[in-house]
N, C-alpha and C positions, 0 to 999 in steps of 0.2 A: 836244773831246774831248780831255782831259790825255793825254800818253805816262805810260805805266807802265814800268817795268823794274826787273830785277832785276840783283844784279850781284856776283860774287864773284871775291876772289883770294886768293890762297895760295901759299905757297912750301915745296915738296917738299922732302922729307930729302933726295935727290940735289941739292938746291939750282938746280932747275928753278924757275920759278915758272908760275903759270898766270893767266888771266883770262878771265871768263865772264860774258858780259851776254844777257839773254833781254830782249826789250821789248815792249810791245803798241806798234805803230805807229798814226799819227793814222786809217788806212783800217781798223784793227781786226785788221790779220794779224800774225804774231808774226816778230818779226825775233831774229835770234842772231848772237853772235860767239865764238868761240873762241878765245885764245890762248895759245902755250906758248913760253916764252920761258927761254936759255940760263942758268946764272948770272951771264955777263958782260952779261947782258939782251940779244942777238940773239935773233932769231927762230928760233923752230925751224917751227912755223907759225900762220898769223894767216888767220882764214879768216870770213867772212860767210856763216853755212849757209842754205840754203834753207829757208823758211819750214816747220814741222813740222806740220802743219795736223790730223794727231791724238793731238798732246798741250797739254795745256794752258800756260800760261806756267811755273809750277811744274815741271812732270813736265819741259817742255823744260829747264830750268836743273840738276834733276838728271842729264838725259841726258847736257848740256855738260860740265856739273863731273868727271862720269866719263870720259869722252872724252877732257876735256883731260890728265885723271891718267893715265890708258893710256898717252899720246902721252908724257907728261914722264916717268913713271916708267919708259919706255923707253930714256930717253937715258943713256947713261954722260958722267959728269962726273966730275973733278980733284977 
């Protein structure tokens, strides 16, 4: 089985950036990564989130993007 994945990167209006990845692993489970970074590139949060059994990959991706945006937009930057 070939791994499938979706990747989303974005720079928010305050300069923070987000990276969200959802992937179907070889065993069929869903893997998730959410990274939120300050404008200088230092990590605010980097987490491999537990598999979301109740969501498909696309729905998990949407959830992850919203979570990352909430964290990133909550940061004060210069």
